[in-house]
N, CA, C and O atoms as a GROMACS GRO file, in nm:
protein
  572
    1UNK      N    1  -0.800   5.855  -9.967
    1UNK     CA    2  -0.835   5.850  -9.827
    1UNK      C    3  -0.984   5.824  -9.808
    1UNK      O    4  -1.025   5.748  -9.720
    2UNK      N    5  -1.063   5.890  -9.891
    2UNK     CA    6  -1.208   5.874  -9.879
    2UNK      C    7  -1.253   5.733  -9.916
    2UNK      O    8  -1.347   5.681  -9.856
    3UNK      N    9  -1.186   5.670 -10.014
    3UNK     CA   10  -1.225   5.535 -10.054
    3UNK      C   11  -1.193   5.433  -9.945
    3UNK      O   12  -1.263   5.334  -9.931
    4UNK      N   13  -1.087   5.457  -9.868
    4UNK     CA   14  -1.052   5.365  -9.760
    4UNK      C   15  -1.158   5.371  -9.649
    4UNK      O   16  -1.195   5.267  -9.594
    5UNK      N   17  -1.208   5.490  -9.617
    5UNK     CA   18  -1.314   5.502  -9.515
    5UNK      C   19  -1.443   5.438  -9.564
    5UNK      O   20  -1.517   5.379  -9.484
    6UNK      N   21  -1.471   5.449  -9.693
    6UNK     CA   22  -1.593   5.388  -9.747
    6UNK      C   23  -1.588   5.236  -9.732
    6UNK      O   24  -1.689   5.175  -9.697
    7UNK      N   25  -1.473   5.177  -9.757
    7UNK     CA   26  -1.459   5.033  -9.741
    7UNK      C   27  -1.473   4.990  -9.596
    7UNK      O   28  -1.533   4.886  -9.568
    8UNK      N   29  -1.419   5.070  -9.504
    8UNK     CA   30  -1.429   5.039  -9.362
    8UNK      C   31  -1.573   5.052  -9.314
    8UNK      O   32  -1.620   4.969  -9.236
    9UNK      N   33  -1.644   5.156  -9.361
    9UNK     CA   34  -1.784   5.173  -9.323
    9UNK      C   35  -1.870   5.059  -9.376
    9UNK      O   36  -1.960   5.011  -9.308
   10UNK      N   37  -1.841   5.016  -9.499
   10UNK     CA   38  -1.917   4.906  -9.557
   10UNK      C   39  -1.893   4.777  -9.476
   10UNK      O   40  -1.986   4.702  -9.450
   11UNK      N   41  -1.768   4.753  -9.436
   11UNK     CA   42  -1.736   4.636  -9.355
   11UNK      C   43  -1.808   4.642  -9.221
   11UNK      O   44  -1.864   4.542  -9.176
   12UNK      N   45  -1.806   4.757  -9.156
   12UNK     CA   46  -1.871   4.768  -9.026
   12UNK      C   47  -2.023   4.758  -9.039
   12UNK      O   48  -2.089   4.707  -8.949
   13UNK      N   49  -2.079   4.804  -9.150
   13UNK     CA   50  -2.223   4.788  -9.172
   13UNK      C   51  -2.260   4.641  -9.187
   13UNK      O   52  -2.363   4.597  -9.137
   14UNK      N   53  -2.176   4.565  -9.257
   14UNK     CA   54  -2.200   4.422  -9.273
   14UNK      C   55  -2.193   4.353  -9.137
   14UNK      O   56  -2.273   4.264  -9.108
   15UNK      N   57  -2.096   4.392  -9.054
   15UNK     CA   58  -2.085   4.334  -8.919
   15UNK      C   59  -2.210   4.363  -8.837
   15UNK      O   60  -2.261   4.275  -8.767
   16UNK      N   61  -2.260   4.484  -8.846
   16UNK     CA   62  -2.380   4.521  -8.770
   16UNK      C   63  -2.499   4.439  -8.817
   16UNK      O   64  -2.577   4.392  -8.735
   17UNK      N   65  -2.513   4.422  -8.946
   17UNK     CA   66  -2.624   4.344  -9.000
   17UNK      C   67  -2.617   4.202  -8.947
   17UNK      O   68  -2.718   4.146  -8.905
   18UNK      N   69  -2.497   4.141  -8.949
   18UNK     CA   70  -2.484   4.004  -8.899
   18UNK      C   71  -2.510   3.996  -8.749
   18UNK      O   72  -2.565   3.896  -8.702
   19UNK      N   73  -2.471   4.098  -8.674
   19UNK     CA   74  -2.501   4.100  -8.531
   19UNK      C   75  -2.651   4.104  -8.507
   19UNK      O   76  -2.702   4.034  -8.419
   20UNK      N   77  -2.722   4.186  -8.584
   20UNK     CA   78  -2.867   4.193  -8.570
   20UNK      C   79  -2.934   4.060  -8.608
   20UNK      O   80  -3.027   4.016  -8.541
   21UNK      N   81  -2.886   3.997  -8.713
   21UNK     CA   82  -2.941   3.868  -8.755
   21UNK      C   83  -2.918   3.764  -8.646
   21UNK      O   84  -3.009   3.688  -8.613
   22UNK      N   85  -2.798   3.760  -8.590
   22UNK     CA   86  -2.767   3.665  -8.483
   22UNK      C   87  -2.854   3.689  -8.360
   22UNK      O   88  -2.907   3.595  -8.301
   23UNK      N   89  -2.868   3.817  -8.323
   23UNK     CA   90  -2.951   3.850  -8.206
   23UNK      C   91  -3.096   3.808  -8.231
   23UNK      O   92  -3.162   3.756  -8.141
   24UNK      N   93  -3.144   3.832  -8.351
   24UNK     CA   94  -3.282   3.796  -8.382
   24UNK      C   95  -3.302   3.644  -8.376
   24UNK      O   96  -3.400   3.596  -8.319
   25UNK      N   97  -3.209   3.569  -8.433
   25UNK     CA   98  -3.220   3.423  -8.430
   25UNK      C   99  -3.214   3.370  -8.287
   25UNK      O  100  -3.289   3.278  -8.252
   26UNK      N  101  -3.128   3.427  -8.205
   26UNK     CA  102  -3.121   3.383  -8.065
   26UNK      C  103  -3.251   3.416  -7.993
   26UNK      O  104  -3.297   3.338  -7.910
   27UNK      N  105  -3.309   3.528  -8.024
   27UNK     CA  106  -3.434   3.567  -7.958
   27UNK      C  107  -3.548   3.476  -8.002
   27UNK      O  108  -3.628   3.432  -7.920
   28UNK      N  109  -3.556   3.448  -8.132
   28UNK     CA  110  -3.665   3.366  -8.184
   28UNK      C  111  -3.648   3.221  -8.142
   28UNK      O  112  -3.743   3.159  -8.092
   29UNK      N  113  -3.529   3.166  -8.160
   29UNK     CA  114  -3.507   3.024  -8.128
   29UNK      C  115  -3.498   3.002  -7.978
   29UNK      O  116  -3.552   2.904  -7.926
   30UNK      N  117  -3.432   3.091  -7.911
   30UNK     CA  118  -3.420   3.081  -7.766
   30UNK      C  119  -3.336   2.963  -7.723
   30UNK      O  120  -3.269   2.899  -7.803
   31UNK      N  121  -3.341   2.938  -7.598
   31UNK     CA  122  -3.268   2.826  -7.539
   31UNK      C  123  -3.364   2.708  -7.528
   31UNK      O  124  -3.472   2.719  -7.469
   32UNK      N  125  -3.325   2.598  -7.584
   32UNK     CA  126  -3.409   2.478  -7.574
   32UNK      C  127  -3.333   2.371  -7.499
   32UNK      O  128  -3.210   2.363  -7.506
   33UNK      N  129  -3.406   2.291  -7.429
   33UNK     CA  130  -3.346   2.178  -7.358
   33UNK      C  131  -3.426   2.053  -7.394
   33UNK      O  132  -3.545   2.059  -7.425
   34UNK      N  133  -3.358   1.941  -7.388
   34UNK     CA  134  -3.422   1.814  -7.418
   34UNK      C  135  -3.435   1.735  -7.289
   34UNK      O  136  -3.338   1.714  -7.217
   35UNK      N  137  -3.558   1.693  -7.261
   35UNK     CA  138  -3.586   1.618  -7.139
   35UNK      C  139  -3.626   1.476  -7.177
   35UNK      O  140  -3.717   1.456  -7.258
   36UNK      N  141  -3.558   1.378  -7.118
   36UNK     CA  142  -3.594   1.239  -7.140
   36UNK      C  143  -3.665   1.186  -7.017
   36UNK      O  144  -3.626   1.214  -6.903
   37UNK      N  145  -3.770   1.110  -7.040
   37UNK     CA  146  -3.842   1.050  -6.928
   37UNK      C  147  -3.897   0.914  -6.972
   37UNK      O  148  -3.902   0.882  -7.090
   38UNK      N  149  -3.937   0.838  -6.874
   38UNK     CA  150  -3.992   0.706  -6.898
   38UNK      C  151  -4.136   0.703  -6.849
   38UNK      O  152  -4.165   0.744  -6.736
   39UNK      N  153  -4.226   0.654  -6.934
   39UNK     CA  154  -4.368   0.645  -6.899
   39UNK      C  155  -4.419   0.505  -6.928
   39UNK      O  156  -4.357   0.429  -7.002
   40UNK      N  157  -4.532   0.471  -6.868
   40UNK     CA  158  -4.596   0.343  -6.898
   40UNK      C  159  -4.637   0.341  -7.045
   40UNK      O  160  -4.658   0.446  -7.106
   41UNK      N  161  -4.649   0.222  -7.099
   41UNK     CA  162  -4.680   0.206  -7.241
   41UNK      C  163  -4.809   0.271  -7.285
   41UNK      O  164  -4.817   0.320  -7.397
   42UNK      N  165  -4.910   0.271  -7.200
   42UNK     CA  166  -5.039   0.326  -7.239
   42UNK      C  167  -5.061   0.469  -7.188
   42UNK      O  168  -5.171   0.522  -7.200
   43UNK      N  169  -4.958   0.532  -7.133
   43UNK     CA  170  -4.969   0.668  -7.081
   43UNK      C  171  -4.882   0.767  -7.156
   43UNK      O  172  -4.829   0.861  -7.097
   44UNK      N  173  -4.867   0.748  -7.284
   44UNK     CA  174  -4.783   0.837  -7.364
   44UNK      C  175  -4.856   0.969  -7.386
   44UNK      O  176  -4.968   0.970  -7.438
   45UNK      N  177  -4.796   1.080  -7.346
   45UNK     CA  178  -4.863   1.208  -7.369
   45UNK      C  179  -4.861   1.245  -7.517
   45UNK      O  180  -4.770   1.205  -7.591
   46UNK      N  181  -4.959   1.321  -7.560
   46UNK     CA  182  -4.965   1.366  -7.699
   46UNK      C  183  -4.914   1.509  -7.704
   46UNK      O  184  -4.972   1.599  -7.644
   47UNK      N  185  -4.804   1.529  -7.775
   47UNK     CA  186  -4.744   1.662  -7.789
   47UNK      C  187  -4.668   1.667  -7.921
   47UNK      O  188  -4.610   1.567  -7.964
   48UNK      N  189  -4.666   1.783  -7.986
   48UNK     CA  190  -4.598   1.792  -8.116
   48UNK      C  191  -4.446   1.783  -8.105
   48UNK      O  192  -4.381   1.742  -8.201
   49UNK      N  193  -4.389   1.819  -7.992
   49UNK     CA  194  -4.244   1.820  -7.977
   49UNK      C  195  -4.193   1.697  -7.901
   49UNK      O  196  -4.089   1.702  -7.835
   50UNK      N  197  -4.267   1.589  -7.910
   50UNK     CA  198  -4.234   1.467  -7.838
   50UNK      C  199  -4.196   1.357  -7.936
   50UNK      O  200  -4.261   1.340  -8.040
   51UNK      N  201  -4.091   1.284  -7.904
   51UNK     CA  202  -4.057   1.167  -7.986
   51UNK      C  203  -4.027   1.049  -7.896
   51UNK      O  204  -3.977   1.066  -7.785
   52UNK      N  205  -4.059   0.931  -7.945
   52UNK     CA  206  -4.035   0.808  -7.872
   52UNK      C  207  -3.895   0.760  -7.907
   52UNK      O  208  -3.862   0.742  -8.024
   53UNK      N  209  -3.813   0.739  -7.805
   53UNK     CA  210  -3.676   0.694  -7.825
   53UNK      C  211  -3.670   0.542  -7.831
   53UNK      O  212  -3.605   0.485  -7.919
   54UNK      N  213  -3.737   0.477  -7.735
   54UNK     CA  214  -3.738   0.330  -7.733
   54UNK      C  215  -3.859   0.280  -7.655
   54UNK      O  216  -3.920   0.354  -7.578
   55UNK      N  217  -3.891   0.153  -7.676
   55UNK     CA  218  -4.001   0.089  -7.603
   55UNK      C  219  -3.955  -0.047  -7.554
   55UNK      O  220  -3.874  -0.115  -7.618
   56UNK      N  221  -4.009  -0.086  -7.439
   56UNK     CA  222  -3.987  -0.222  -7.388
   56UNK      C  223  -4.122  -0.292  -7.398
   56UNK      O  224  -4.221  -0.248  -7.338
   57UNK      N  225  -4.125  -0.400  -7.473
   57UNK     CA  226  -4.249  -0.472  -7.496
   57UNK      C  227  -4.272  -0.576  -7.388
   57UNK      O  228  -4.180  -0.613  -7.315
   58UNK      N  229  -4.395  -0.624  -7.378
   58UNK     CA  230  -4.430  -0.725  -7.279
   58UNK      C  231  -4.352  -0.854  -7.300
   58UNK      O  232  -4.330  -0.930  -7.206
   59UNK      N  233  -4.311  -0.879  -7.423
   59UNK     CA  234  -4.232  -0.999  -7.453
   59UNK      C  235  -4.087  -0.986  -7.407
   59UNK      O  236  -4.012  -1.082  -7.412
   60UNK      N  237  -4.048  -0.865  -7.362
   60UNK     CA  238  -3.910  -0.842  -7.318
   60UNK      C  239  -3.824  -0.780  -7.425
   60UNK      O  240  -3.711  -0.739  -7.398
   61UNK      N  241  -3.875  -0.772  -7.547
   61UNK     CA  242  -3.800  -0.715  -7.658
   61UNK      C  243  -3.790  -0.562  -7.640
   61UNK      O  244  -3.887  -0.497  -7.601
   62UNK      N  245  -3.673  -0.508  -7.670
   62UNK     CA  246  -3.651  -0.363  -7.666
   62UNK      C  247  -3.637  -0.313  -7.809
   62UNK      O  248  -3.554  -0.363  -7.885
   63UNK      N  249  -3.718  -0.214  -7.844
   63UNK     CA  250  -3.713  -0.156  -7.979
   63UNK      C  251  -3.661  -0.014  -7.966
   63UNK      O  252  -3.719   0.068  -7.895
   64UNK      N  253  -3.549   0.014  -8.035
   64UNK     CA  254  -3.491   0.149  -8.036
   64UNK      C  255  -3.524   0.214  -8.170
   64UNK      O  256  -3.507   0.154  -8.276
   65UNK      N  257  -3.571   0.337  -8.164
   65UNK     CA  258  -3.605   0.411  -8.286
   65UNK      C  259  -3.485   0.493  -8.331
   65UNK      O  260  -3.394   0.522  -8.253
   66UNK      N  261  -3.486   0.532  -8.460
   66UNK     CA  262  -3.376   0.610  -8.516
   66UNK      C  263  -3.378   0.753  -8.462
   66UNK      O  264  -3.455   0.784  -8.371
   67UNK      N  265  -3.293   0.839  -8.516
   67UNK     CA  266  -3.279   0.976  -8.466
   67UNK      C  267  -3.409   1.056  -8.476
   67UNK      O  268  -3.434   1.145  -8.394
   68UNK      N  269  -3.492   1.026  -8.574
   68UNK     CA  270  -3.620   1.096  -8.589
   68UNK      C  271  -3.719   1.053  -8.480
   68UNK      O  272  -3.812   1.126  -8.448
   69UNK      N  273  -3.698   0.935  -8.426
   69UNK     CA  274  -3.783   0.884  -8.318
   69UNK      C  275  -3.916   0.831  -8.369
   69UNK      O  276  -3.955   0.852  -8.483
   70UNK      N  277  -3.982   0.762  -8.280
   70UNK     CA  278  -4.117   0.713  -8.310
   70UNK      C  279  -4.218   0.817  -8.267
   70UNK      O  280  -4.184   0.911  -8.195
   71UNK      N  281  -4.342   0.802  -8.309
   71UNK     CA  282  -4.447   0.895  -8.268
   71UNK      C  283  -4.572   0.817  -8.233
   71UNK      O  284  -4.595   0.706  -8.282
   72UNK      N  285  -4.651   0.876  -8.148
   72UNK     CA  286  -4.773   0.816  -8.099
   72UNK      C  287  -4.887   0.852  -8.194
   72UNK      O  288  -4.906   0.969  -8.226
   73UNK      N  289  -4.963   0.753  -8.238
   73UNK     CA  290  -5.075   0.775  -8.329
   73UNK      C  291  -5.195   0.692  -8.288
   73UNK      O  292  -5.182   0.595  -8.213
   74UNK      N  293  -5.310   0.731  -8.337
   74UNK     CA  294  -5.430   0.650  -8.320
   74UNK      C  295  -5.471   0.602  -8.459
   74UNK      O  296  -5.484   0.683  -8.551
   75UNK      N  297  -5.491   0.474  -8.474
   75UNK     CA  298  -5.523   0.414  -8.603
   75UNK      C  299  -5.664   0.355  -8.601
   75UNK      O  300  -5.718   0.323  -8.496
   76UNK      N  301  -5.720   0.341  -8.720
   76UNK     CA  302  -5.849   0.276  -8.736
   76UNK      C  303  -5.826   0.151  -8.821
   76UNK      O  304  -5.785   0.159  -8.936
   77UNK      N  305  -5.853   0.037  -8.761
   77UNK     CA  306  -5.833  -0.090  -8.832
   77UNK      C  307  -5.954  -0.178  -8.807
   77UNK      O  308  -5.988  -0.207  -8.692
   78UNK      N  309  -6.019  -0.219  -8.912
   78UNK     CA  310  -6.138  -0.305  -8.903
   78UNK      C  311  -6.244  -0.244  -8.811
   78UNK      O  312  -6.298  -0.312  -8.724
   79UNK      N  313  -6.272  -0.117  -8.832
   79UNK     CA  314  -6.373  -0.043  -8.754
   79UNK      C  315  -6.342  -0.036  -8.605
   79UNK      O  316  -6.432  -0.020  -8.523
   80UNK      N  317  -6.215  -0.048  -8.570
   80UNK     CA  318  -6.178  -0.034  -8.430
   80UNK      C  319  -6.056   0.058  -8.421
   80UNK      O  320  -5.961   0.047  -8.500
   81UNK      N  321  -6.060   0.149  -8.325
   81UNK     CA  322  -5.948   0.240  -8.303
   81UNK      C  323  -5.848   0.176  -8.207
   81UNK      O  324  -5.886   0.115  -8.107
   82UNK      N  325  -5.723   0.192  -8.239
   82UNK     CA  326  -5.620   0.146  -8.147
   82UNK      C  327  -5.505   0.247  -8.147
   82UNK      O  328  -5.485   0.321  -8.244
   83UNK      N  329  -5.432   0.248  -8.038
   83UNK     CA  330  -5.319   0.339  -8.022
   83UNK      C  331  -5.191   0.264  -8.056
   83UNK      O  332  -5.174   0.148  -8.020
   84UNK      N  333  -5.102   0.333  -8.125
   84UNK     CA  334  -4.978   0.268  -8.167
   84UNK      C  335  -4.863   0.368  -8.165
   84UNK      O  336  -4.882   0.489  -8.166
   85UNK      N  337  -4.744   0.311  -8.164
   85UNK     CA  338  -4.621   0.389  -8.178
   85UNK      C  339  -4.562   0.348  -8.313
   85UNK      O  340  -4.538   0.230  -8.337
   86UNK      N  341  -4.540   0.446  -8.400
   86UNK     CA  342  -4.489   0.417  -8.533
   86UNK      C  343  -4.358   0.492  -8.557
   86UNK      O  344  -4.336   0.599  -8.501
   87UNK      N  345  -4.275   0.435  -8.640
   87UNK     CA  346  -4.148   0.499  -8.677
   87UNK      C  347  -4.050   0.398  -8.731
   87UNK      O  348  -4.080   0.279  -8.739
   88UNK      N  349  -3.933   0.447  -8.766
   88UNK     CA  350  -3.827   0.360  -8.817
   88UNK      C  351  -3.733   0.324  -8.704
   88UNK      O  352  -3.694   0.408  -8.624
   89UNK      N  353  -3.696   0.196  -8.699
   89UNK     CA  354  -3.604   0.150  -8.595
   89UNK      C  355  -3.461   0.188  -8.634
   89UNK      O  356  -3.436   0.239  -8.742
   90UNK      N  357  -3.369   0.161  -8.542
   90UNK     CA  358  -3.228   0.193  -8.568
   90UNK      C  359  -3.173   0.120  -8.689
   90UNK      O  360  -3.083   0.170  -8.756
   91UNK      N  361  -3.226   0.002  -8.719
   91UNK     CA  362  -3.181  -0.072  -8.836
   91UNK      C  363  -3.267  -0.043  -8.959
   91UNK      O  364  -3.274  -0.123  -9.052
   92UNK      N  365  -3.333   0.073  -8.959
   92UNK     CA  366  -3.407   0.129  -9.073
   92UNK      C  367  -3.525   0.043  -9.119
   92UNK      O  368  -3.554   0.035  -9.238
   93UNK      N  369  -3.592  -0.021  -9.024
   93UNK     CA  370  -3.712  -0.098  -9.055
   93UNK      C  371  -3.831  -0.025  -8.995
   93UNK      O  372  -3.824   0.026  -8.883
   94UNK      N  373  -3.940  -0.020  -9.069
   94UNK     CA  374  -4.062   0.045  -9.019
   94UNK      C  375  -4.125  -0.041  -8.910
   94UNK      O  376  -4.138  -0.163  -8.925
   95UNK      N  377  -4.164   0.023  -8.802
   95UNK     CA  378  -4.227  -0.050  -8.692
   95UNK      C  379  -4.358   0.018  -8.654
   95UNK      O  380  -4.365   0.141  -8.647
   96UNK      N  381  -4.460  -0.062  -8.631
   96UNK     CA  382  -4.588  -0.014  -8.578
   96UNK      C  383  -4.622  -0.104  -8.461
   96UNK      O  384  -4.653  -0.222  -8.478
   97UNK      N  385  -4.616  -0.048  -8.341
   97UNK     CA  386  -4.632  -0.126  -8.219
   97UNK      C  387  -4.755  -0.076  -8.144
   97UNK      O  388  -4.764   0.042  -8.109
   98UNK      N  389  -4.848  -0.166  -8.119
   98UNK     CA  390  -4.967  -0.128  -8.041
   98UNK      C  391  -4.925  -0.102  -7.898
   98UNK      O  392  -4.844  -0.176  -7.841
   99UNK      N  393  -4.981   0.004  -7.839
   99UNK     CA  394  -4.944   0.039  -7.701
   99UNK      C  395  -4.989  -0.066  -7.600
   99UNK      O  396  -4.935  -0.073  -7.490
  100UNK      N  397  -5.085  -0.148  -7.636
  100UNK     CA  398  -5.130  -0.254  -7.544
  100UNK      C  399  -5.022  -0.360  -7.524
  100UNK      O  400  -5.026  -0.435  -7.427
  101UNK      N  401  -4.924  -0.367  -7.616
  101UNK     CA  402  -4.817  -0.465  -7.602
  101UNK      C  403  -4.689  -0.403  -7.546
  101UNK      O  404  -4.584  -0.467  -7.546
  102UNK      N  405  -4.698  -0.278  -7.499
  102UNK     CA  406  -4.581  -0.207  -7.449
  102UNK      C  407  -4.588  -0.193  -7.297
  102UNK      O  408  -4.693  -0.158  -7.242
  103UNK      N  409  -4.477  -0.222  -7.230
  103UNK     CA  410  -4.469  -0.208  -7.085
  103UNK      C  411  -4.420  -0.068  -7.049
  103UNK      O  412  -4.475  -0.002  -6.961
  104UNK      N  413  -4.315  -0.024  -7.118
  104UNK     CA  414  -4.250   0.102  -7.082
  104UNK      C  415  -4.204   0.174  -7.208
  104UNK      O  416  -4.159   0.112  -7.304
  105UNK      N  417  -4.214   0.306  -7.207
  105UNK     CA  418  -4.175   0.388  -7.322
  105UNK      C  419  -4.080   0.497  -7.276
  105UNK      O  420  -4.108   0.567  -7.179
  106UNK      N  421  -3.969   0.511  -7.346
  106UNK     CA  422  -3.875   0.620  -7.317
  106UNK      C  423  -3.902   0.730  -7.420
  106UNK      O  424  -3.891   0.707  -7.541
  107UNK      N  425  -3.936   0.848  -7.371
  107UNK     CA  426  -3.969   0.959  -7.460
  107UNK      C  427  -3.870   1.072  -7.441
  107UNK      O  428  -3.804   1.084  -7.338
  108UNK      N  429  -3.861   1.156  -7.543
  108UNK     CA  430  -3.774   1.272  -7.541
  108UNK      C  431  -3.859   1.392  -7.583
  108UNK      O  432  -3.930   1.386  -7.683
  109UNK      N  433  -3.850   1.499  -7.507
  109UNK     CA  434  -3.932   1.616  -7.536
  109UNK      C  435  -3.847   1.741  -7.530
  109UNK      O  436  -3.770   1.760  -7.436
  110UNK      N  437  -3.858   1.826  -7.633
  110UNK     CA  438  -3.785   1.952  -7.635
  110UNK      C  439  -3.871   2.059  -7.570
  110UNK      O  440  -3.991   2.071  -7.597
  111UNK      N  441  -3.808   2.136  -7.483
  111UNK     CA  442  -3.877   2.244  -7.415
  111UNK      C  443  -3.800   2.374  -7.436
  111UNK      O  444  -3.677   2.377  -7.422
  112UNK      N  445  -3.871   2.479  -7.469
  112UNK     CA  446  -3.809   2.610  -7.488
  112UNK      C  447  -3.822   2.690  -7.360
  112UNK      O  448  -3.923   2.684  -7.290
  113UNK      N  449  -3.719   2.765  -7.331
  113UNK     CA  450  -3.720   2.852  -7.215
  113UNK      C  451  -3.742   2.994  -7.262
  113UNK      O  452  -3.658   3.049  -7.333
  114UNK      N  453  -3.854   3.053  -7.224
  114UNK     CA  454  -3.884   3.191  -7.262
  114UNK      C  455  -3.783   3.288  -7.206
  114UNK      O  456  -3.745   3.384  -7.273
  115UNK      N  457  -3.739   3.265  -7.083
  115UNK     CA  458  -3.641   3.355  -7.021
  115UNK      C  459  -3.507   3.344  -7.093
  115UNK      O  460  -3.436   3.443  -7.108
  116UNK      N  461  -3.474   3.224  -7.137
  116UNK     CA  462  -3.350   3.206  -7.213
  116UNK      C  463  -3.354   3.283  -7.342
  116UNK      O  464  -3.253   3.339  -7.384
  117UNK      N  465  -3.470   3.286  -7.408
  117UNK     CA  466  -3.485   3.362  -7.532
  117UNK      C  467  -3.463   3.509  -7.506
  117UNK      O  468  -3.393   3.577  -7.580
  118UNK      N  469  -3.526   3.557  -7.399
  118UNK     CA  470  -3.513   3.698  -7.367
  118UNK      C  471  -3.368   3.733  -7.333
  118UNK      O  472  -3.316   3.833  -7.382
  119UNK      N  473  -3.305   3.650  -7.251
  119UNK     CA  474  -3.167   3.678  -7.210
  119UNK      C  475  -3.073   3.676  -7.329
  119UNK      O  476  -2.988   3.765  -7.342
  120UNK      N  477  -3.087   3.577  -7.416
  120UNK     CA  478  -3.000   3.568  -7.533
  120UNK      C  479  -3.022   3.687  -7.626
  120UNK      O  480  -2.927   3.747  -7.675
  121UNK      N  481  -3.147   3.721  -7.650
  121UNK     CA  482  -3.177   3.836  -7.734
  121UNK      C  483  -3.128   3.966  -7.673
  121UNK      O  484  -3.076   4.052  -7.744
  122UNK      N  485  -3.143   3.981  -7.543
  122UNK     CA  486  -3.101   4.102  -7.475
  122UNK      C  487  -2.948   4.113  -7.476
  122UNK      O  488  -2.894   4.219  -7.507
  123UNK      N  489  -2.880   4.002  -7.441
  123UNK     CA  490  -2.735   4.006  -7.433
  123UNK      C  491  -2.670   4.028  -7.569
  123UNK      O  492  -2.565   4.092  -7.578
  124UNK      N  493  -2.729   3.975  -7.674
  124UNK     CA  494  -2.674   3.998  -7.808
  124UNK      C  495  -2.731   4.124  -7.871
  124UNK      O  496  -2.662   4.191  -7.948
  125UNK      N  497  -2.855   4.156  -7.841
  125UNK     CA  498  -2.920   4.273  -7.902
  125UNK      C  499  -2.865   4.405  -7.851
  125UNK      O  500  -2.852   4.500  -7.929
  126UNK      N  501  -2.834   4.413  -7.724
  126UNK     CA  502  -2.783   4.538  -7.668
  126UNK      C  503  -2.647   4.578  -7.729
  126UNK      O  504  -2.632   4.691  -7.773
  127UNK      N  505  -2.548   4.488  -7.733
  127UNK     CA  506  -2.421   4.527  -7.797
  127UNK      C  507  -2.439   4.559  -7.946
  127UNK      O  508  -2.375   4.650  -7.998
  128UNK      N  509  -2.525   4.482  -8.012
  128UNK     CA  510  -2.548   4.509  -8.155
  128UNK      C  511  -2.613   4.645  -8.173
  128UNK      O  512  -2.576   4.721  -8.263
  129UNK      N  513  -2.710   4.676  -8.088
  129UNK     CA  514  -2.776   4.808  -8.097
  129UNK      C  515  -2.680   4.920  -8.064
  129UNK      O  516  -2.682   5.024  -8.130
  130UNK      N  517  -2.597   4.902  -7.962
  130UNK     CA  518  -2.498   5.005  -7.926
  130UNK      C  519  -2.397   5.025  -8.038
  130UNK      O  520  -2.359   5.138  -8.069
  131UNK      N  521  -2.354   4.916  -8.098
  131UNK     CA  522  -2.259   4.926  -8.209
  131UNK      C  523  -2.324   4.995  -8.328
  131UNK      O  524  -2.261   5.078  -8.395
  132UNK      N  525  -2.449   4.962  -8.356
  132UNK     CA  526  -2.520   5.027  -8.465
  132UNK      C  527  -2.536   5.176  -8.442
  132UNK      O  528  -2.519   5.255  -8.534
  133UNK      N  529  -2.569   5.215  -8.319
  133UNK     CA  530  -2.582   5.356  -8.284
  133UNK      C  531  -2.448   5.427  -8.298
  133UNK      O  532  -2.440   5.537  -8.353
  134UNK      N  533  -2.342   5.363  -8.249
  134UNK     CA  534  -2.208   5.420  -8.258
  134UNK      C  535  -2.166   5.441  -8.404
  134UNK      O  536  -2.116   5.548  -8.440
  135UNK      N  537  -2.188   5.338  -8.486
  135UNK     CA  538  -2.149   5.350  -8.628
  135UNK      C  539  -2.235   5.453  -8.700
  135UNK      O  540  -2.186   5.524  -8.789
  136UNK      N  541  -2.361   5.462  -8.664
  136UNK     CA  542  -2.447   5.563  -8.724
  136UNK      C  543  -2.402   5.704  -8.689
  136UNK      O  544  -2.398   5.792  -8.774
  137UNK      N  545  -2.369   5.723  -8.563
  137UNK     CA  546  -2.319   5.855  -8.521
  137UNK      C  547  -2.184   5.885  -8.583
  137UNK      O  548  -2.157   5.999  -8.621
  138UNK      N  549  -2.100   5.785  -8.594
  138UNK     CA  550  -1.969   5.802  -8.658
  138UNK      C  551  -1.984   5.840  -8.804
  138UNK      O  552  -1.914   5.928  -8.854
  139UNK      N  553  -2.076   5.773  -8.874
  139UNK     CA  554  -2.100   5.804  -9.015
  139UNK      C  555  -2.157   5.944  -9.031
  139UNK      O  556  -2.121   6.017  -9.124
  140UNK      N  557  -2.248   5.983  -8.940
  140UNK     CA  558  -2.308   6.116  -8.949
  140UNK      C  559  -2.205   6.226  -8.919
  140UNK      O  560  -2.209   6.333  -8.980
  141UNK      N  561  -2.115   6.201  -8.826
  141UNK     CA  562  -2.017   6.305  -8.790
  141UNK      C  563  -1.906   6.317  -8.893
  141UNK      O  564  -1.840   6.421  -8.900
  142UNK      N  565  -1.883   6.213  -8.974
  142UNK     CA  566  -1.776   6.220  -9.074
  142UNK      C  567  -1.821   6.289  -9.203
  142UNK      O  568  -1.739   6.311  -9.292
  143UNK      N  569  -1.949   6.322  -9.215
  143UNK     CA  570  -1.998   6.388  -9.337
  143UNK      C  571  -1.970   6.533  -9.337
  143UNK      O  572  -2.004   6.603  -9.433
   0.00000   0.00000   0.00000
């Protein structure tokens, strides 16, 4: 009889640990949303969580980047700085496009919601904490 309770307690302890891990990950990662917008070719904002999805060039050509997206960089070539969008296209070719030849840029930016992080952590953390307290009290009362 005692060995059966030990197995059940071990199983419930594992469940509690996984609940705490899940709650922690939800709190840390939070809720993120992806926002797509279109900007002029020379008005690309600089942000670490920004990727270029596609560009429309002055020649009318449309360049689509792969899932990793393109990124905005400043290059030095022949003692002159220029702004460019670099990355791999959908057909896996490297592209470096000067922003002066771009009419329009479609960008994608991930944004985290602090309130979403709190809500997810709270909603998962409270049941996990209550279950942990319950199992702790149950284990203490069975001794």
